[in-house]
Structure formats: C-alpha cells, structure tokens
N, C-alpha and C positions, 0 to 999 in steps of 0.2 A: 370024194364025198360030194354028193349033189347039193347045190345051193340054189335056192330060188329067190328072186327079187320080188318082194311084196310091198304094197303101200301100207303106211301107218296113218293114224288118225290126224296128224298135223300136216299131211301131204308129203313128208319125207319118207324115204324108203328104208327097208331093212332086208336082211337076208334070212331066209328060213331054211333049216336043215331038216328035211323029212325023216332022215335016219335017226336023229335025236329028238324029233318033235320039239325043236327049240329054235328061237329066233335070236339074232344078234342084239336086237334092241326091243324095247316095248312096242307092241302094236298100238298102244295108246298115244304114240308119238315118239319117233326115234330122236329127232332133234330136241324136242321138249324134254324128254327124259335126261339126255346127256347134258343139256344146259343146266338143268336143275341139280342133278346129283353131283356131277363132276365140276362144272364151272362155278355155279353159284355157291354150293355147299363145300367145295374143296378149294379150287384155284382162287376164287375171289375172297374166300374166308381167310386165307393165310395172309399175314401182313407184309411178308418179305417183298420189297419192291423189285427184286430180281430173283425169282424163285427157280428152283430146280424141281421138275415133276418126273415121277416114274409111273408109267401106266402098265398094268398087267393085262394084256390082251389088246393088241393094236387093231385087229379086226378090220373094219371098213375104213379106219382112219378118221372117223367122225369126231372122237374126242380130241385128237390132235388138231384137226381143223378148227374146232370151236375154241380151243386154247390159243391157237395162232391168231384167230380173229380178235379175241379178247386182248391178247398181248399187244397187237398192233394198235388197237383202238386206244389203249391206255399207255402206250410207250413203255411197256413193262417187259424188260428183257428177260426172256425165259429160255431155259434149257429143258428140253423135253425128251426123256428116255422112254422108249416103249419096246415091249418084248412080244414076239409072236413066233410060234412054232410052225404054223401053217399059213403063210401069206396068201392072199387072194390072187386069183388070176387077173391079168390086165383087162380082159374082156368084161369081167364083172365090174371092176372098178370104174371103167368108162361109162357104165350104164347108171351108176348111182347119182342121185340128183342133189346131194347136199349143198355143194358150192353154188349150183345154179339157183337154188331156192334163196340163198342168203344174199349174194352180190357177185358181180363180175370179178372183183378182187378175190373174193372167197373161192371162186372156181379156180382162179390162177394158183392160189395157195394149195388147194386140194390136189391139183395136178403136180405141183412141185413136191408135195408131201409123199405122193406115191411114186414119182419118177426118180427120186433121189436114191443114192446108193444105200445099201444096208451095211451095218457094222462100222459106220464112221460118222463123225459129227458133221452135219451139213447146215449151212445158213439158209433157211427158207426165206427169211426176211430179216431186216436189221434187229428185230425184236423177238425172233423166234428161231432157235437153233434146235435141230432134230437129230436124234441118234436112234435109229431103228435097229433092234437087235434080233437077229434071226436065230433063235435057239429055244430050248425048252427050259422054262424057269425051274422045273423040278430038278434037273441035273446041272444046270449052269451055276457057277459060283458067284455070278454077277459082279465079278471083280473089276469090270470096266465102267461101272456106274458110279458117279459121284454121290455123296451124301445128299439126301433129298428133303425137300420141304413139304411136298404134297404127293400122296399116293392115290392113283385111280385104280381101284381093284375091280376090273370089268371082265373077269372070266365068266364062262357059262355058269349057270346056276349050280349050287351045291348038290342038287339032286341029279343033275346031268353030268357034271364033271367033278365028282367028290375029291379026286386026287389033288385038285387045286385049292381046296378049302381045308387045309390041315394045319396043325400047330407048327409043323416043320416049315411050311411055306410062309406062314405068318411071322415066324421068328426070323426067317431070312429077310423078309421085308422090313421088319422092325429094326434089324441091325443096319439097314441102309438109311434109316431116318435120322435126321437131325433132331435135337430137342425141340419140342413144340410142333413137330411135324403133324400134318393132318392126313388121315386115312379116310377115304370115302368109298362106299360101295352101295349099290342098289338093294342088296340083300338086307333083311332085317331078322333073319333066323336067330333064335335064341342060342343055338349051339355055336354059330359063327361069332356072335357077340361074346360068348363065354371064352372061346378060344383066343380071340383078339385081346380080351381083358387079361387072360393068363400070360400072354407074352409081354404085356406091359402097357398096352394102350388104355387110356381112359375113355371108355365108350359112352356114347349117347345115342338114343333113338330120336330121329327127326321125322317130321311129316314127309311122306314119300311123294314121288311125282304122280301125275295122273295114272290111275289104275293100281297104285300101290299105297297101302295104308302108311307104311313106314320105310325108312332106310337107316343105315348106320353111318356114324362118323366117330372117329377116334382121334385122340391127341396123344402123342408120345410123351409120356412122363418118365418114370424111373423103371428100368428093367428089373424084373423080379426073378429072372432065370439065371 
C-alpha cells in the first residue's frame, strides 16, 4: 500500500493513503489532534498515578511518543500496549518529524519506540514501558494484555475501516477495561456512540480538536451484556 508523507497545519506530518483517500491524522494538526483527543481527554483525565494504556492502531507511533513525553514529565509510570497489523517501513518512520518538533529527548524516545522489539515488554524510559503487539485485533484474543485504565481507539474512520468499529470489537475492548476506565476516540458518529453505550460504556460527546466539532469519551460502568 502506498503511503505519502504530507504536512499538517501545526507543522507536524502525517501519512496519506491514496488508495483509501484517508490520512493517519487530522490535516488540521497531527500533534495537536493527538495531544487533545488522547493525551488531554484520555491519559491525563484518568486519575491512576500508574496507568495502563491500550492503543488500537499504533500507526506512526505518535500517540505512544506523546504519552511517553507526558509520563516522563510527570514521573507517572505507564505501561503502554499498542496493536498494529501493518507496521510501517523504517524508511517512512525515519522521515517523520514528531520528535524533532518537540525536543531532542522526544526524538530519542521516538527512535527507541520504533526500534524496540515487537511482542515483548520493553522499558523505553524509567516511566514508560511499551508492548507493541503485531497482530490483528479482529482475530487476536488479546490474552497477553493486562487490564487497562485508558483506551486510545485510533483506527481509521468507520467509513474507511468499518470492520474495526463493531460491537464485537468494542465488547472485546470493554472486557479489557478496569472499572472507571476511560475510552477516547476522535470519532463522534452516533452509531459509534450507540454501540459503545450498548457494551457498557457511559458515553459523552466532548468538543473536538481543530477541524472537528465533537469527539467521544466513555467511562466503563456496569456491563449489560
């Protein structure tokens, strides 16, 4: 699949897939979107001083990088699980400018995040442990993932990758969550909200990042299935 590196409004880059007519991040700002949706409304919102995070869609590694930066800044020990069926080529990764835009330390973290082994827990820093899972969430039982406090749902949009936005996937994720876990996604579609509500999340619409009116956040309450 062809992937093109394109700039976004805040100076950070994203990847564009001509075949799907879809980008990995918002063209209104890749870093801006990720910091708002996943870090501010998800990771920083949850009160656990030592959270476990599960990300659906490792992609460029941007969400992992921003979480590592935040964890190090606040001495907040974090275990970060992320799943990806199609890891990016090293040549593409080396061209992405996320770490360079943030700081020299962030660039070092970005390189470690991408160079570490898949399918094992790796210490990226004293406050950020990473477990990259190379598999398909649709078929994987996710048996090697600990119960989680925060979920980043960052698959391609429901109109582009509908097989990822289903009650079966959402129930699988719900079962991974601890009580009061936080689920965040950039999508605000009514059908997505209804499906997440049906598996047991208490859903709310929040103001979206630049270029989007709304996003969704859910809290795990009681399962009704």
